[in-house]
C-alpha positions as CSV (number, residue, x, y, z in Angstrom):
1,M,130.1,-15.3,168.4
2,S,126.4,-15.9,169.4
3,E,123.8,-13.8,167.4
4,M,124.6,-11.6,164.5
5,K,123.0,-8.8,162.7
6,A,120.9,-10.0,159.6
7,A,118.2,-9.2,157.3
8,Y,115.8,-12.1,157.3
9,I,112.2,-13.2,156.7
10,V,109.9,-15.5,158.7
11,E,107.4,-15.9,155.9
12,R,107.3,-15.8,152.2
13,P,106.3,-12.4,150.9
14,K,103.8,-12.0,148.3
15,I,105.4,-10.5,144.9
16,G,106.2,-6.8,145.7
17,E,106.1,-7.0,149.4
18,L,109.5,-8.0,150.5
19,E,110.0,-4.6,151.9
20,N,107.0,-5.3,154.2
21,K,108.3,-8.5,155.6
22,I,112.0,-8.0,155.8
23,R,113.4,-7.9,159.4
24,V,116.6,-6.6,160.6
25,D,118.0,-7.1,164.1
26,S,120.9,-8.4,166.1
27,T,119.0,-11.0,168.3
28,T,117.5,-13.7,166.3
29,I,120.0,-15.2,163.7
30,P,122.8,-17.4,165.3
31,A,126.2,-16.4,163.9
32,P,127.8,-19.5,162.2
33,K,130.7,-21.0,164.4
34,A,134.0,-22.0,163.0
35,S,133.7,-25.4,164.9
36,D,130.5,-26.2,162.8
37,L,132.2,-25.6,159.4
38,K,132.1,-28.6,157.0
39,P,135.5,-29.6,155.7
40,D,134.8,-27.6,152.4
41,E,133.3,-24.7,153.9
42,I,134.7,-21.2,154.7
43,L,133.4,-18.6,157.1
44,V,133.6,-15.1,156.1
45,E,132.8,-12.0,157.8
46,V,130.8,-9.8,155.5
47,K,132.0,-6.1,155.0
48,A,129.5,-5.3,152.1
49,F,126.7,-6.9,150.1
50,S,124.6,-5.8,147.1
51,I,121.0,-5.9,146.4
52,N,120.1,-7.8,143.2
53,I,116.7,-8.2,141.7
54,D,117.2,-12.0,141.8
55,D,117.5,-12.0,145.5
56,I,114.1,-10.3,145.7
57,H,112.5,-12.6,143.3
58,V,113.9,-15.8,144.9
59,S,112.5,-14.7,148.3
60,E,109.2,-13.9,146.8
61,A,109.2,-17.3,144.9
62,S,108.8,-15.6,141.5
63,F,112.3,-16.2,140.1
64,L,112.1,-17.0,136.5
65,G,108.3,-16.6,136.8
66,G,108.2,-19.0,139.7
67,L,109.9,-22.0,138.2
68,P,109.8,-24.8,140.7
69,K,112.9,-25.9,142.6
70,L,114.5,-22.5,142.1
71,Q,112.9,-20.5,144.9
72,S,113.7,-20.1,148.5
73,V,112.7,-22.5,151.1
74,V,109.4,-21.4,152.9
75,P,110.7,-19.6,156.0
76,S,109.0,-19.6,159.4
77,I,109.4,-18.2,162.8
78,K,111.3,-21.4,163.9
79,K,113.3,-21.3,160.7
80,P,113.9,-17.8,159.6
81,L,115.8,-17.3,156.2
82,V,118.5,-14.7,155.6
83,V,118.3,-13.3,152.3
84,G,121.0,-12.5,149.7
85,S,123.6,-14.0,147.4
86,D,126.8,-11.9,147.1
87,F,129.2,-10.4,149.6
88,A,132.7,-9.0,150.0
89,G,134.4,-9.5,153.5
90,I,137.2,-11.2,155.4
91,I,137.8,-15.0,155.9
92,K,137.4,-15.7,159.6
93,A,137.9,-19.5,159.4
94,V,138.1,-22.5,157.0
95,G,137.1,-26.1,157.1
96,S,139.6,-29.0,157.4
97,A,139.8,-29.7,153.5
98,I,140.6,-26.2,152.8
99,D,144.1,-25.1,151.9
100,A,144.7,-22.8,154.7
101,N,147.7,-21.4,153.2
102,K,146.0,-20.4,150.2
103,Y,142.8,-19.3,152.1
104,K,144.3,-17.7,155.1
105,V,142.4,-16.2,157.9
106,G,142.1,-12.4,157.2
107,L,142.3,-12.7,153.6
108,R,140.0,-10.2,151.6
109,V,137.5,-12.0,149.4
110,C,134.4,-11.6,147.5
111,G,131.8,-13.9,146.1
112,L,128.5,-15.8,146.2
113,N,127.0,-18.2,149.0
114,H,127.0,-21.8,148.1
115,R,124.4,-22.0,145.3
116,Q,124.4,-18.3,144.0
117,A,121.0,-17.4,145.4
118,V,118.9,-18.2,148.3
119,F,117.4,-21.5,147.3
120,A,117.6,-23.6,150.3
121,E,120.2,-21.9,152.7
122,N,120.9,-19.0,154.4
123,G,122.1,-15.8,152.5
124,T,124.6,-13.0,152.7
125,W,122.7,-9.9,154.0
126,A,124.2,-10.5,157.4
127,E,127.5,-9.9,159.4
128,Y,128.8,-13.5,158.6
129,T,128.1,-16.0,155.8
130,V,129.3,-19.5,154.9
131,T,130.6,-20.3,151.5
132,K,132.9,-22.6,149.6
133,E,136.3,-22.3,147.8
134,K,134.8,-22.4,144.3
135,S,132.5,-19.5,145.0
136,I,134.9,-16.9,146.1
137,V,138.0,-14.9,144.8
138,P,140.7,-13.0,146.6
139,V,140.2,-9.1,146.8
140,P,143.3,-6.8,146.2
141,D,143.9,-4.1,148.9
142,T,143.4,-1.7,146.2
143,I,139.7,-2.5,145.7
144,S,137.1,-1.3,148.4
145,F,134.7,-3.9,149.9
146,V,131.9,-1.8,148.2
147,N,133.3,-2.2,144.9
148,A,134.1,-5.8,145.4
149,A,130.6,-6.5,146.5
150,A,129.1,-4.5,143.6
151,V,131.1,-6.8,140.9
152,V,130.1,-10.2,142.0
153,L,126.9,-10.8,140.2
154,P,127.9,-8.6,137.3
155,L,131.0,-10.4,136.5
156,F,129.4,-13.9,137.4
157,V,127.0,-13.2,134.5
158,I,129.6,-11.3,132.3
159,D,131.9,-14.2,132.2
160,G,129.2,-16.4,130.6
161,L,128.4,-13.8,128.1
162,L,132.1,-13.4,127.1
163,E,132.6,-17.1,126.8
164,V,130.1,-17.2,123.9
165,V,132.3,-14.6,121.8
166,R,135.8,-15.6,122.9
167,G,137.8,-16.3,119.7
168,K,134.8,-15.3,117.6
169,I,135.1,-11.4,117.6
170,G,137.0,-9.6,115.0
171,E,138.6,-6.2,114.7
172,K,136.4,-3.2,114.7
173,E,133.2,-5.3,114.8
174,K,130.1,-3.6,116.0
175,V,128.6,-4.5,119.3
176,L,125.1,-3.3,120.9
177,V,124.6,-3.7,124.6
178,V,120.8,-3.4,125.5
179,G,120.4,-2.3,129.2
180,A,123.8,-0.6,129.1
181,S,123.3,1.4,132.4
182,G,122.4,-1.3,134.7
183,G,124.7,-3.3,137.0
184,I,125.4,-5.9,134.4
185,G,125.3,-4.0,131.1
186,S,127.6,-1.0,132.5
187,M,130.2,-3.5,133.5
188,L,130.0,-5.5,130.4
189,I,131.0,-2.4,128.3
190,K,134.3,-2.0,130.2
191,M,135.0,-5.7,130.3
192,L,134.6,-5.8,126.4
193,R,137.0,-3.1,126.1
194,A,139.6,-5.0,128.4
195,V,139.2,-8.5,127.0
196,F,139.1,-7.2,123.4
197,A,141.5,-4.3,124.0
198,D,143.3,-4.9,120.6
199,F,140.0,-5.0,118.5
200,D,138.7,-1.4,118.6
201,L,135.2,-2.5,118.9
202,D,132.6,-0.1,118.1
203,I,130.2,-0.4,121.0
204,T,126.6,1.1,121.1
205,G,124.9,1.2,124.5
206,V,120.9,1.3,124.6
207,C,119.7,3.1,127.8
208,S,117.4,6.1,128.7
209,G,118.7,9.6,127.8
210,R,119.4,10.3,131.4
211,N,122.0,7.7,131.7
212,K,123.7,8.7,128.3
213,E,126.7,10.2,129.9
214,L,127.3,7.4,132.4
215,V,127.2,4.8,129.5
216,L,129.7,6.9,127.5
217,K,131.9,7.1,130.4
218,M,131.9,3.3,130.8
219,G,133.3,3.0,127.3
220,A,130.5,3.1,124.7
221,N,131.1,4.9,121.3
222,C,127.5,6.1,121.2
223,V,124.3,5.6,122.9
224,V,120.7,5.0,121.7
225,D,117.8,6.2,123.9
226,Y,115.2,3.5,123.9
227,T,112.5,6.0,125.3
228,K,112.5,7.6,121.7
229,G,111.2,4.8,119.8
230,P,112.4,1.3,118.4
231,I,116.1,0.7,118.7
232,E,116.4,0.1,115.0
233,A,114.7,3.2,114.0
234,S,117.6,5.2,115.7
235,L,120.4,3.3,114.1
236,E,120.0,4.4,110.3
237,K,120.2,0.8,109.1
238,K,123.6,0.2,110.9
239,L,124.3,-3.5,111.1
240,Y,125.8,-5.2,114.3
241,D,127.8,-8.4,114.6
242,V,126.7,-9.0,118.2
243,V,123.9,-7.9,120.5
244,F,124.1,-8.5,124.2
245,D,120.6,-8.3,125.9
246,C,120.6,-7.5,129.5
247,V,116.9,-6.8,129.4
248,G,115.0,-9.5,127.8
249,G,111.6,-9.7,126.0
250,T,110.4,-10.2,122.4
251,T,110.7,-6.5,121.6
252,T,114.3,-6.5,122.2
253,Y,114.9,-9.7,120.1
254,K,112.8,-8.3,117.2
255,S,114.8,-5.2,117.3
256,S,117.9,-7.0,117.3
257,K,117.0,-9.3,114.4
258,A,116.4,-5.9,112.3
259,I,120.0,-4.7,113.2
260,L,122.1,-7.9,113.2
261,R,124.1,-8.9,110.1
262,K,123.4,-12.4,108.6
263,G,125.2,-14.7,110.9
264,G,125.3,-12.3,113.8
265,R,124.9,-13.3,117.4
266,F,122.1,-12.4,119.9
267,I,123.4,-13.2,123.4
268,T,121.0,-12.8,126.3
269,C,121.4,-13.3,130.0
270,V,117.6,-12.8,130.7
271,G,115.7,-14.7,128.0
272,P,112.4,-14.1,125.9
273,E,110.4,-12.3,128.6
274,E,111.2,-8.8,129.8
275,W,111.9,-8.4,133.6
276,I,110.9,-12.2,134.2
277,G,110.2,-12.6,137.9
278,D,108.4,-9.3,138.4
279,K,105.3,-11.3,138.5
280,M,104.2,-15.0,138.9
281,S,103.9,-16.8,135.6
282,S,100.9,-19.1,134.9
283,G,101.7,-22.8,134.2
284,T,100.9,-21.9,130.5
285,E,103.3,-19.0,130.6
286,K,106.1,-21.0,132.2
287,I,105.8,-23.9,129.5
288,S,105.8,-21.1,126.8
289,W,108.9,-19.5,128.3
290,V,110.7,-22.6,128.4
291,G,109.5,-23.6,124.9
292,K,110.8,-20.3,123.5
293,I,114.1,-20.9,124.9
294,I,114.5,-24.2,123.3
295,W,113.1,-23.0,119.9
296,Y,115.3,-19.9,119.8
297,S,118.6,-21.4,121.4
298,V,118.4,-24.9,120.1
299,I,116.2,-25.6,117.3
300,L,116.4,-22.4,115.4
301,N,120.2,-22.5,115.7
302,L,120.1,-25.6,113.5
303,I,118.0,-24.2,110.8
304,P,119.6,-22.3,108.1
305,G,118.2,-18.8,107.4
306,S,119.0,-15.1,108.1
307,H,118.0,-15.3,111.8
308,P,120.9,-14.6,114.3
309,H,122.5,-17.3,116.4
310,Y,120.6,-17.1,119.7
311,H,122.5,-17.9,122.8
312,M,121.0,-17.7,126.5
313,V,123.6,-17.6,129.2
314,A,123.1,-19.2,132.6
315,P,126.4,-19.4,134.4
316,S,126.8,-21.8,137.3
317,E,130.3,-21.3,138.1
318,M,132.6,-18.2,139.1
319,G,134.7,-17.2,136.2
320,K,137.8,-16.6,138.4
321,N,140.0,-15.3,135.5
322,T,137.4,-12.6,134.6
323,F,137.5,-11.4,138.2
324,I,141.2,-11.3,138.3
325,L,141.3,-9.4,135.0
326,A,138.7,-6.9,136.3
327,F,140.8,-6.4,139.6
328,E,144.0,-6.0,137.9
329,K,142.8,-3.5,135.5
330,E,140.7,-1.9,138.2
331,I,137.5,-2.1,136.2
332,L,135.0,-1.0,138.7
333,P,131.3,-0.8,138.6
334,Y,129.1,2.4,139.0
335,V,127.6,2.2,142.5
336,E,124.6,4.5,142.5
337,K,124.0,4.1,146.4
338,S,126.3,2.8,149.2
339,I,124.2,2.6,152.4
340,P,125.1,1.7,155.9
341,F,123.5,-1.7,157.0
342,G,120.9,-0.2,159.4
343,D,117.2,-0.9,159.4
344,V,114.1,-2.0,157.7
345,G,113.4,1.4,156.1
346,T,116.8,1.7,154.4
347,M,116.4,-1.8,152.9
348,G,112.8,-1.2,151.8
349,E,113.9,2.0,149.9
350,A,116.8,0.0,148.3
351,F,114.3,-2.9,147.2
352,K,112.0,-0.3,145.6
353,L,114.8,1.3,143.7
354,V,116.1,-2.0,142.4
355,R,112.6,-3.4,141.6
356,S,112.1,-0.3,139.4
357,H,114.7,-1.4,137.0
358,R,115.7,2.2,136.9
359,V,118.9,1.8,139.2
360,R,122.3,3.0,137.6
361,G,124.7,0.2,138.3
362,K,124.5,-1.1,141.8
363,V,123.1,-0.6,145.1
364,V,125.4,-1.8,148.1
365,F,125.0,-2.1,151.9
366,V,127.9,-1.6,154.1
367,I,128.5,-3.3,157.4
């Protein structure tokens, strides 16, 4: 191997301009060599990767509104940065500390690069990537590389969401999923059906009317169209036991407070600001955001009252059992677009679609 095809940047884009700064070629980025692997590293030939909004935000330095230490390094002509955080592919080589019988060359795997985002290392939008044992799971032959790449970030987050309610959900409990047609929300509905198969959950999905049939197909009992007014106004005083929030923002939380029973749980993977990362937050806004998380998820939970229990999920490890269950049950994501890894133009269009927050399920590139 010498150079490899990769999507990379040589300068940090302004917010909303990754599509204008991304480069795609086969002559700039050196392919990682097996001989250069550290003892705990694994070299993977990438067959597919997905486009995640967090990848875009990290590369533009606006992840979580631009919180320090959570953004990519500043790239340059001398030090270009490959973007991307997830992948599906085939093991090509392993470091000396890796069990070569467990992680054989040729094994189909999916996973994340070292730190789950492009903070300070090359990413996964390339023909090859380097990862670690804790960040990959084997992929059965029955699962395509497209589907394997598409499930990585959703299941990574969903494992954290499910951990909050394991052992705490009862039969026929009412569950609301906000953002039910997105990559995480749509898979969450399927995983709730699988993990709590014996509980006959009553699941409501919140999405736009155009995605109603998709969300019902994913396993929801009914759908609420958020474009027609406040969520609570459409539910006719129906009370829920759990709300899973995949959108964020104070409006979602206020609506959820109105429909959660006393002692109900509000579980978010986003936090108190909707679409955080779409813009750079000021210093005051960052402090306010962190303060709200501490207030809702720590202090308020200790105060008696009618407010729901607030949980913000920020997973840091791959929940491998969740992946195993999903693969065994063939719980697959909805992939809106599967695109050949070609040129800057197709990547730019994918960025715009993901950035719009109107994509249904996932967008995946195939190598």
